[in-house]
C-alpha positions in Angstrom: -22.1 38.4 17.9 -22.4 34.7 17.0 -20.2 35.3 13.9 -17.3 36.4 16.0 -17.6 33.4 18.2 -17.6 31.0 15.3 -14.7 32.5 13.4 -12.0 31.7 16.0 -13.5 28.2 16.5 -13.4 27.5 12.8 -9.9 28.8 12.5 -8.8 26.5 15.4 -10.5 23.5 13.7 -8.8 24.2 10.4 -5.4 24.5 12.1 -5.8 21.2 13.8 -6.9 19.5 10.6 -4.1 20.9 8.6 -1.5 19.8 11.2 -2.9 16.2 11.0 -2.6 16.1 7.2 0.9 17.6 6.9 4.3 17.3 8.5 6.4 20.4 8.8 10.0 20.0 7.9 12.2 22.7 9.6 15.4 23.0 7.7 18.7 24.0 9.2 18.7 27.1 6.9 15.7 28.4 8.7 13.3 27.7 5.9 10.4 25.2 6.3 8.4 22.9 4.0 5.0 21.4 4.7 4.6 17.9 3.2 1.8 15.4 3.3 2.7 12.7 5.8 3.9 9.3 4.4 0.6 7.8 5.7 -1.4 10.2 3.5 0.1 8.9 0.2 -2.4 7.8 -2.4 -2.5 5.5 -5.5 -2.4 8.8 -7.5 1.0 9.5 -6.0 2.3 6.2 -7.1 0.9 6.7 -10.6 2.6 10.1 -10.7 5.9 8.5 -9.7 5.5 6.1 -12.7 4.3 8.7 -15.1 7.1 11.2 -14.3 9.6 9.1 -16.2 9.5 8.2 -19.8 11.5 5.1 -20.9 12.9 5.6 -24.3 12.2 2.1 -25.6 10.5 1.2 -28.8 9.0 -1.9 -30.4 11.5 -4.8 -30.4 13.4 -3.2 -27.5 10.4 -3.6 -25.3 9.9 -7.2 -26.3 13.6 -8.0 -25.7 13.5 -6.4 -22.3 10.3 -8.2 -21.4 11.8 -11.5 -22.4 14.9 -10.9 -20.3 17.2 -10.5 -23.4 17.5 -6.7 -23.5 19.0 -4.3 -21.0 18.0 -0.9 -20.0 20.1 1.7 -18.2 18.5 4.1 -15.8 20.3 7.3 -15.0 20.2 9.4 -11.9 18.1 11.8 -13.9 15.4 9.1 -13.9 15.4 9.0 -10.1 15.4 12.9 -9.9 12.4 13.1 -12.3 10.5 10.7 -10.1 11.4 12.6 -7.0 10.4 15.9 -8.6 7.0 14.4 -9.7 6.2 13.2 -6.2 7.4 16.4 -4.5 5.1 18.4 -6.7 2.2 16.4 -5.3 3.2 16.2 -1.6 4.6 19.7 -0.9 1.7 21.7 0.4 3.4 24.9 1.5 6.8 26.4 2.0 8.6 29.5 3.1 10.6 30.0 -0.1 9.8 33.1 -2.3 9.2 30.7 -5.3 6.0 29.2 -6.6 5.1 25.8 -5.2 6.3 22.9 -7.3 2.7 22.0 -8.3 2.3 25.5 -9.8 5.7 25.5 -11.6 5.1 25.4 -15.3 8.7 25.6 -16.5 9.6 23.1 -19.2 12.6 22.0 -21.2 12.2 23.6 -24.6 13.5 20.5 -26.5 11.7 17.7 -24.7 8.8 19.5 -23.1 9.5 17.8 -19.8 8.8 19.7 -16.6 12.0 21.0 -15.1 10.8 22.7 -11.9 13.3 25.5 -12.7 11.2 28.1 -10.9 10.7 26.0 -7.7 12.6 22.8 -6.8 15.7 23.5 -8.9 16.2 26.8 -7.0 16.5 25.3 -3.6 19.9 25.6 -1.9 21.8 22.3 -2.1 21.9 21.8 1.7 18.1 22.3 1.9 17.6 20.0 -1.1 19.6 17.3 0.6 17.6 17.6 3.8 14.3 17.5 1.8 15.5 14.4 -0.1 16.4 12.7 3.2 13.1 13.6 4.8 11.1 12.2 1.9 13.1 8.9 1.5 10.4 7.0 3.4 7.7 8.5 1.0 9.7 7.3 -2.0 10.4 3.9 -0.6 6.7 3.4 0.1 5.8 4.5 -3.4 8.3 2.2 -5.0 7.2 -0.9 -3.1 5.7 -3.8 -5.1 2.3 -5.1 -4.0 2.6 -8.1 -1.6 1.2 -11.4 -2.8 1.8 -10.5 -6.5 3.6 -12.8 -8.9 4.7 -12.1 -12.4 2.8 -14.1 -15.0 3.3 -14.3 -18.7 0.7 -12.8 -21.1 -0.2 -14.0 -24.6 2.0 -11.3 -26.1 5.0 -12.7 -24.3 5.3 -9.7 -22.0 5.1 -10.2 -18.3 2.3 -8.8 -16.2 2.0 -8.4 -12.4 -1.2 -10.2 -11.3 -2.3 -12.2 -8.3 -2.2 -15.8 -9.2 -5.1 -17.8 -8.0 -6.3 -21.3 -8.7 -9.1 -21.1 -11.2 -10.2 -24.7 -10.8 -13.3 -25.4 -8.7 -12.6 -27.1 -5.4 
């Protein structure tokens, strides 16, 4: 008898916990997507945003860019790759008949980059636009620079973000 009494209680607790950890996005198409709330973002999510985009710069190009002499052009594909990388981490469930983005193993045959061809790339455009709008706050928070940080120069001539403090004794 005690087993039956505990099962509904445990189910209720799990439901409440899950609702606190996720926000449910109801799309106008009738589909839904559960996302981690913006307040549930982690440092790992920010690192995934950075890691999702490779910058095709080499050797002297990096030095020129770091010294302010070089230029680098970002394409909208760069922004999409970042969004795909973050969505793969924050989407917890959805009503689509496709695998979740975190489980999507599709890759570009030439570059080896993840394409999300079996998940995110299949979403109807109107649903995609709603998802992109709903996650704008997530992306803005992940792209924020740390407060109180200043750019300093390193011995290699490249810049580094570090908090500048007076190292002299008072």
